[in-house]
GURO-452947 format. One line per field, with one value per residue (C-alpha): residue in three letters; x, y, z; residue number from 1. Coordinates in Angstrom, 3 decimals, padded with zeros to 6 digits. Layout:
<sites>
code = c(Ala;...);
X = c(X;...);
Y = c(Y;...);
Z = c(Z;...);
pos = c(NUM;...);
</sites>
This chain:
<sites>
code = c(Unk;Unk;Unk;Unk;Unk;Unk;Unk;Unk;Unk;Unk;Unk;Unk;Unk;Unk;Unk;Unk;Unk;Unk;Unk;Unk;Unk;Unk;Unk;Unk;Unk;Unk;Unk;Unk;Unk;Unk;Unk;Unk;Unk;Unk;Unk;Unk;Unk;Unk;Unk;Unk;Unk;Unk;Unk;Unk;Unk;Unk;Unk;Unk;Unk;Unk;Unk;Unk;Unk;Unk;Unk;Unk;Unk;Unk;Unk;Unk;Unk;Unk;Unk;Unk;Unk;Unk;Unk;Unk;Unk;Unk;Unk;Unk;Unk;Unk;Unk;Unk;Unk;Unk;Unk;Unk;Unk;Unk;Unk;Unk;Unk;Unk;Unk;Unk;Unk;Unk;Unk;Unk;Unk;Unk;Unk;Unk;Unk;Unk;Unk;Unk;Unk;Unk;Unk;Unk;Unk;Unk;Unk;Unk;Unk;Unk;Unk;Unk;Unk;Unk;Unk;Unk;Unk;Unk;Unk;Unk;Unk;Unk;Unk;Unk;Unk;Unk;Unk;Unk;Unk;Unk;Unk;Unk;Unk;Unk;Unk;Unk;Unk;Unk;Unk;Unk;Unk;Unk;Unk;Unk;Unk;Unk;Unk;Unk;Unk;Unk;Unk;Unk;Unk;Unk;Unk;Unk;Unk;Unk;Unk;Unk;Unk;Unk;Unk;Unk;Unk;Unk;Unk;Unk;Unk;Unk;Unk;Unk;Unk;Unk;Unk;Unk;Unk;Unk;Unk;Unk;Unk;Unk;Unk;Unk;Unk;Unk;Unk;Unk;Unk;Unk;Unk;Unk;Unk;Unk;Unk;Unk;Unk;Unk;Unk;Unk;Unk;Unk;Unk;Unk;Unk;Unk;Unk;Unk;Unk;Unk;Unk;Unk;Unk;Unk;Unk;Unk;Unk;Unk;Unk;Unk;Unk;Unk;Unk;Unk;Unk;Unk;Unk;Unk;Unk;Unk;Unk;Unk;Unk;Unk;Unk;Unk;Unk;Unk;Unk;Unk;Unk;Unk;Unk;Unk;Unk;Unk;Unk;Unk;Unk;Unk;Unk;Unk;Unk;Unk;Unk;Unk;Unk;Unk;Unk;Unk;Unk;Unk;Unk;Unk;Unk;Unk;Unk;Unk;Unk;Unk;Unk;Unk;Unk;Unk;Unk;Unk;Unk;Unk;Unk;Unk;Unk;Unk;Unk;Unk;Unk;Unk;Unk;Unk;Unk;Unk;Unk;Unk;Unk;Unk;Unk;Unk;Unk;Unk;Unk;Unk);
X = c(-062.959;-060.879;-058.546;-061.014;-064.767;-065.488;-068.727;-070.671;-068.713;-065.921;-067.779;-069.120;-072.268;-070.105;-068.553;-072.056;-073.055;-069.894;-070.680;-074.249;-073.092;-070.444;-072.627;-075.496;-073.145;-071.628;-075.102;-076.299;-073.159;-072.603;-071.539;-071.331;-068.324;-065.063;-064.066;-061.069;-059.442;-058.373;-056.529;-053.446;-054.604;-055.606;-058.243;-058.471;-061.961;-061.736;-064.879;-065.589;-069.372;-071.377;-072.580;-074.465;-074.920;-071.756;-069.393;-070.906;-071.263;-067.689;-066.130;-068.060;-067.398;-063.629;-063.585;-065.687;-063.330;-060.461;-059.006;-058.455;-060.533;-058.994;-061.526;-059.949;-061.782;-060.773;-060.982;-058.363;-055.972;-053.254;-055.271;-057.737;-054.922;-053.652;-051.633;-052.206;-054.385;-051.440;-049.139;-051.831;-052.420;-048.731;-048.306;-051.447;-050.415;-047.312;-049.432;-052.742;-054.128;-057.195;-059.010;-062.729;-063.651;-066.886;-066.482;-067.851;-065.787;-065.831;-062.828;-060.880;-061.719;-060.676;-057.338;-056.871;-057.419;-055.017;-052.242;-052.753;-051.174;-053.969;-057.707;-059.981;-063.724;-066.093;-068.408;-070.240;-069.479;-071.780;-071.984;-072.067;-072.968;-072.074;-072.070;-075.626;-076.851;-075.149;-077.093;-080.281;-079.698;-079.030;-082.294;-084.207;-082.626;-083.755;-087.367;-087.775;-085.223;-083.597;-082.165;-082.924;-085.203;-088.319;-087.878;-089.407;-088.197;-089.287;-087.051;-088.711;-087.121;-083.726;-082.863;-079.359;-078.416;-075.693;-078.393;-080.093;-076.765;-075.809;-079.218;-078.742;-075.446;-077.149;-079.830;-077.160;-075.436;-078.487;-081.001;-083.732;-086.254;-085.704;-087.877;-086.613;-089.452;-088.605;-089.516;-088.116;-085.669;-083.960;-083.883;-081.297;-077.958;-078.938;-075.328;-075.339;-078.080;-077.508;-078.379;-079.880;-083.503;-084.410;-083.859;-086.235;-087.370;-090.967;-092.332;-095.747;-095.607;-098.655;-097.429;-094.058;-095.753;-097.707;-096.710;-093.801;-092.141;-089.963;-090.300;-087.140;-086.579;-083.967;-083.933;-084.695;-081.909;-078.645;-075.510;-073.904;-077.181;-078.641;-078.732;-081.216;-083.644;-086.554;-086.390;-086.057;-088.910;-091.306;-089.934;-090.106;-093.358;-095.402;-092.887;-093.493;-093.744;-097.130;-100.134;-101.589;-098.612;-098.867;-102.469;-101.261;-098.149;-098.003;-099.942;-096.760;-094.678;-091.987;-090.421;-086.669;-084.840;-081.106;-081.904;-082.142;-085.802;-087.855;-091.450;-093.897;-091.328;-089.952;-092.071;-095.334;-095.243;-097.826;-095.504;-092.291;-093.735;-095.841;-094.319;-095.781;-094.371;-091.259;-088.098;-085.705;-084.220;-083.454;-081.842;-079.828;-078.636;-077.434;-074.933;-072.870;-072.978;-072.229;-069.438;-067.849;-068.025;-066.477;-063.657;-062.942;-062.718;-060.562;-058.302;-057.787);
Y = c(000.935;-002.233;-003.288;-005.914;-006.367;-010.018;-009.594;-006.663;-007.181;-005.308;-001.995;000.354;002.447;005.436;003.401;002.522;006.184;007.035;004.239;005.538;009.122;008.243;005.691;008.186;010.860;008.499;007.416;010.996;012.089;008.988;009.995;013.668;014.027;012.074;010.292;008.055;006.993;003.701;005.333;003.265;000.411;-003.170;-005.206;-008.981;-010.472;-014.153;-016.136;-019.755;-019.338;-018.209;-014.628;-011.855;-008.905;-009.417;-009.726;-006.922;-004.488;-005.010;-004.890;-001.740;-000.261;-000.736;000.799;003.793;004.425;004.576;001.146;-001.999;-005.091;-008.532;-011.377;-014.564;-017.898;-019.748;-023.111;-021.924;-020.528;-022.567;-022.445;-024.631;-027.184;-027.291;-024.118;-022.935;-019.947;-018.364;-018.624;-017.251;-014.320;-013.464;-013.537;-011.534;-008.932;-008.236;-007.638;-006.149;-003.349;-005.257;-008.582;-009.277;-012.936;-014.891;-018.486;-021.282;-021.465;-018.468;-019.859;-019.706;-016.023;-015.342;-017.047;-015.079;-011.830;-012.838;-013.656;-010.799;-007.372;-005.756;-005.291;-008.299;-007.912;-010.836;-010.819;-013.925;-017.109;-019.870;-018.104;-014.359;-011.834;-008.381;-006.406;-007.477;-006.443;-003.045;-002.513;-003.593;-001.135;001.694;000.848;000.884;004.244;005.606;004.479;004.994;007.706;005.687;002.333;001.994;000.366;001.831;-000.509;-003.999;-006.603;-010.212;-012.718;-015.900;-019.209;-020.622;-018.794;-020.319;-018.858;-016.307;-013.666;-014.511;-014.551;-011.185;-009.673;-010.693;-008.819;-005.856;-005.823;-005.852;-002.940;-000.765;-001.754;-002.549;-005.201;-008.474;-011.567;-014.696;-016.928;-020.532;-024.112;-025.427;-027.613;-024.521;-022.135;-019.337;-019.529;-018.243;-017.548;-014.755;-012.854;-013.901;-010.974;-009.028;-008.273;-006.854;-010.203;-013.146;-016.362;-017.219;-020.394;-018.935;-016.935;-014.785;-013.861;-012.849;-010.644;-008.503;-004.848;-005.500;-002.657;-004.918;-008.533;-010.336;-013.777;-015.720;-018.800;-022.020;-023.945;-021.998;-022.884;-025.909;-027.288;-028.710;-032.246;-031.062;-029.547;-031.946;-031.707;-027.942;-027.337;-029.258;-027.814;-024.154;-024.273;-022.665;-019.798;-018.210;-014.407;-013.673;-011.374;-013.055;-011.986;-008.409;-008.281;-008.027;-005.918;-002.132;-000.598;000.599;-002.530;-003.335;-006.519;-007.225;-010.099;-010.528;-012.197;-014.296;-014.849;-017.949;-016.832;-019.366;-020.702;-018.350;-015.432;-015.190;-013.571;-011.081;-009.746;-009.948;-007.982;-005.486;-002.032;-000.685;-003.476;-004.835;-002.714;-005.481;-003.676;-000.545;-002.922;-004.611;-001.265;-000.236;-003.092;-000.976;002.171;000.683;-001.480;001.542;003.306;000.342;-000.029;003.696;003.613;000.471;000.825;004.579);
Z = c(-017.315;-017.138;-019.949;-021.187;-021.560;-020.794;-018.817;-017.391;-014.182;-015.957;-016.026;-013.369;-013.481;-014.429;-017.246;-018.444;-018.575;-020.512;-022.998;-023.398;-023.914;-026.486;-028.291;-028.542;-029.870;-032.426;-033.498;-033.962;-035.805;-037.921;-041.405;-040.418;-038.132;-038.328;-035.122;-035.709;-032.420;-034.044;-036.935;-037.747;-035.526;-036.373;-034.533;-034.821;-034.960;-033.944;-034.776;-033.900;-034.282;-037.283;-037.147;-038.909;-036.542;-034.507;-037.455;-039.516;-036.617;-035.428;-038.905;-039.791;-036.357;-036.514;-039.985;-038.978;-036.043;-038.535;-037.815;-039.845;-038.971;-039.584;-039.677;-038.271;-038.585;-035.427;-037.186;-039.678;-037.062;-035.371;-032.144;-034.007;-034.514;-030.943;-030.342;-026.787;-025.992;-024.181;-027.209;-029.486;-027.116;-026.958;-030.736;-031.502;-028.919;-031.078;-034.200;-033.105;-030.966;-029.789;-030.041;-030.415;-029.942;-030.488;-029.369;-027.176;-023.987;-021.675;-019.811;-023.076;-023.462;-019.876;-020.520;-023.744;-021.828;-019.051;-021.493;-023.973;-023.578;-025.594;-024.867;-025.384;-025.998;-025.547;-028.568;-027.232;-025.353;-024.157;-020.780;-021.492;-024.195;-022.799;-026.051;-026.827;-023.390;-023.645;-026.883;-025.110;-022.285;-024.727;-026.507;-023.221;-022.402;-025.772;-025.268;-021.514;-020.850;-018.077;-017.007;-013.312;-010.761;-012.352;-015.346;-015.149;-017.621;-018.035;-019.806;-021.131;-022.082;-021.216;-017.990;-018.032;-021.414;-022.073;-022.533;-019.231;-017.378;-018.839;-018.060;-014.427;-014.354;-016.056;-013.375;-010.683;-012.414;-013.099;-010.427;-012.975;-011.946;-013.780;-013.594;-015.349;-016.459;-017.280;-016.457;-013.181;-015.116;-016.544;-013.590;-013.650;-011.896;-008.455;-007.550;-010.147;-008.319;-004.714;-002.481;-005.393;-004.463;-007.888;-009.684;-009.308;-010.973;-011.836;-013.435;-014.332;-017.606;-016.838;-013.357;-014.774;-017.389;-014.930;-015.193;-017.564;-019.490;-021.663;-022.727;-023.790;-025.255;-027.196;-029.402;-027.578;-029.310;-029.241;-031.186;-029.578;-028.205;-031.413;-030.054;-027.397;-029.897;-029.388;-025.595;-025.592;-028.034;-025.775;-022.549;-023.582;-025.587;-022.734;-022.569;-025.944;-025.861;-027.434;-027.387;-024.293;-022.199;-023.469;-022.229;-018.605;-019.255;-019.282;-022.223;-023.937;-023.260;-025.834;-027.158;-027.308;-028.973;-029.649;-033.012;-035.070;-034.199;-034.937;-035.358;-033.985;-031.507;-028.830;-030.140;-032.052;-035.470;-034.231;-031.547;-033.570;-036.475;-034.503;-035.152;-031.904;-029.740;-031.413;-031.229;-032.197;-035.195;-033.173;-030.693;-033.441;-034.831;-031.389;-031.398;-033.801;-031.706;-028.275;-029.670;-031.296;-027.937;-026.112;-028.649;-028.564;-024.764;-024.580;-027.611;-028.045);
pos = c(1;2;3;4;5;6;7;8;9;10;11;12;13;14;15;16;17;18;19;20;21;22;23;24;25;26;27;28;29;30;31;32;33;34;35;36;37;38;39;40;41;42;43;44;45;46;47;48;49;50;51;52;53;54;55;56;57;58;59;60;61;62;63;64;65;66;67;68;69;70;71;72;73;74;75;76;77;78;79;80;81;82;83;84;85;86;87;88;89;90;91;92;93;94;95;96;97;98;99;100;101;102;103;104;105;106;107;108;109;110;111;112;113;114;115;116;117;118;119;120;121;122;123;124;125;126;127;128;129;130;131;132;133;134;135;136;137;138;139;140;141;142;143;144;145;146;147;148;149;150;151;152;153;154;155;156;157;158;159;160;161;162;163;164;165;166;167;168;169;170;171;172;173;174;175;176;177;178;179;180;181;182;183;184;185;186;187;188;189;190;191;192;193;194;195;196;197;198;199;200;201;202;203;204;205;206;207;208;209;210;211;212;213;214;215;216;217;218;219;220;221;222;223;224;225;226;227;228;229;230;231;232;233;234;235;236;237;238;239;240;241;242;243;244;245;246;247;248;249;250;251;252;253;254;255;256;257;258;259;260;261;262;263;264;265;266;267;268;269;270;271;272;273;274;275;276;277;278;279;280;281;282;283;284;285;286;287;288;289;290;291;292;293;294;295;296;297;298;299;300);
</sites>
């Protein structure tokens, strides 16, 4: 595994299996067996965006691995007042053993990783969200017993989002079939899946839903896009994940969402709160376990 986790391009299929194995073990043994590869180590958590799951799962995860998490509000750091990314990276490398960053610009995270001498983990940028997708894949593995070409997933909504981009990379890595369903105005980045026959785009929601094992959606108005709310709400309205779509999916199809969810917008309340269909809280829990596995592998 590479020094950093910035996107799913940084891991191989073997790496993915190692993450699954360790995450599953840590999940099963949580609270029973001590595993402290980060003992005596400090991990900086740099946040420029508000967060619930990401902050809590990383802070708890670092602590459970024996390390010390330091929450750093990016707006209150010198980088928020003009210090260069390179200078920040060099200084933090003298203090810390790893950096987790949740921010807007992916290019900024790439520069931070280039300049730092310690591992950097992308906890979300506007372009990619690898930790979330690793949790999604672990959840699929738990329910289906596999993550390969026999799995069909349909993503609905903004097919240019960080979730959609990361799912494309996940499909390239695992071979699972992925159809991205969105209006023509928000088609996915075709360069990400050029030459990848198991990834496609479909404008018709019902066609995309046929034979689906997993439905996935995200909020229509992500952080940083609030000024586009009115346009996006109208544009994505036909792409709500609801009971009608499930009618043409596989009988045991499941629903995934990175959360927070807005019932009545990107997903109907009936789907979101259906205990037989919605596995979003298992998915959310798995953020903790896969991130612990990633940190243990990168920072041990």
